[in-house]
C-alpha positions in Angstrom: 99.5 95.4 119.9 97.3 92.4 120.6 95.0 93.3 118.6 93.2 90.3 116.8 91.1 89.7 113.6 87.4 89.4 114.1 86.0 85.5 113.5 84.2 86.9 110.1 87.4 87.8 109.0 89.6 85.2 110.0 86.8 82.7 107.9 87.5 85.0 105.1 91.1 84.5 105.1 90.7 80.5 105.7 88.4 80.5 102.3 91.0 82.8 100.8 93.9 80.4 101.5 91.9 77.7 100.4 91.3 79.1 97.3 95.0 79.8 96.6 95.9 76.3 97.5 93.3 75.3 94.7 94.9 77.4 92.3 98.4 76.1 93.6 97.4 72.4 93.1 95.8 72.8 90.0 99.2 74.8 88.3 101.4 72.1 89.5 99.2 69.5 88.0 99.0 71.4 84.6 103.0 71.8 84.9 103.8 68.2 86.2 101.5 66.5 83.5 101.1 69.2 80.8 97.4 69.0 81.6 95.7 71.9 80.1 92.3 71.2 81.7 94.0 72.0 85.3 95.1 75.2 84.0 91.8 76.3 83.2 90.5 74.9 86.1 93.2 76.7 88.0 91.8 79.9 86.1 88.3 79.2 87.5 89.7 79.4 91.1 91.8 82.5 90.3 88.8 84.4 89.4 87.0 83.0 92.7 90.1 84.7 94.4 89.4 88.1 92.8 86.2 87.7 93.9 86.7 87.0 97.1 89.3 89.9 97.2 86.5 92.3 96.4 84.0 91.2 99.1 86.6 90.9 101.7 87.3 94.6 101.3 83.6 95.3 101.0 82.9 93.2 104.2 86.0 95.1 106.3 84.6 98.0 105.4 80.9 96.9 106.7 82.6 95.9 109.7 84.4 99.2 110.3 81.3 101.1 109.9 79.9 98.7 112.8 82.9 99.6 114.8 83.9 95.6 114.6 87.0 96.1 113.6 89.7 98.8 114.3 91.7 100.6 111.6 95.2 99.1 112.4 93.6 95.5 112.1 91.6 96.5 109.0 94.9 97.7 107.1 96.3 94.6 108.1 93.2 92.8 106.7 93.3 94.5 103.4 97.0 94.2 102.9 96.5 90.4 103.0 93.9 90.0 100.7 95.8 91.9 98.1 98.8 90.0 98.6 96.9 87.3 98.3 95.3 88.0 95.1 99.0 88.5 94.1 100.1 85.2 95.3 97.6 83.7 92.7 98.1 86.0 90.2 101.9 84.9 89.9 100.9 81.2 90.2 98.6 81.7 86.9 101.6 83.4 85.4 103.7 80.5 85.6 100.3 77.8 84.5 100.9 80.4 81.3 104.3 79.0 80.5 102.9 75.4 80.7 99.9 76.5 78.4 102.7 78.1 75.8 104.5 74.5 75.9 101.3 72.3 75.0 100.2 74.3 72.2 
């Protein structure tokens, strides 16, 4: 439909991508090196993912009320945010197996 995310939405998506990559890197370090500190750091990043997902939703509603975003793009944006949070949760679940092996 040739509709695009706003500049602000793209910046939020990039922040989310960076946070998820940080969760991934720390979980992989925890897995490869059986490093409990990396697992704990992954949790810190995962909490930031949760916070950003909530902020993305709030910002989206604000953009909608200002007419800066269309409902179609908005629905895709919210789905992307929700799916990103789910990916982060799955990574943490992988990390839980590492934590169990370390004990």
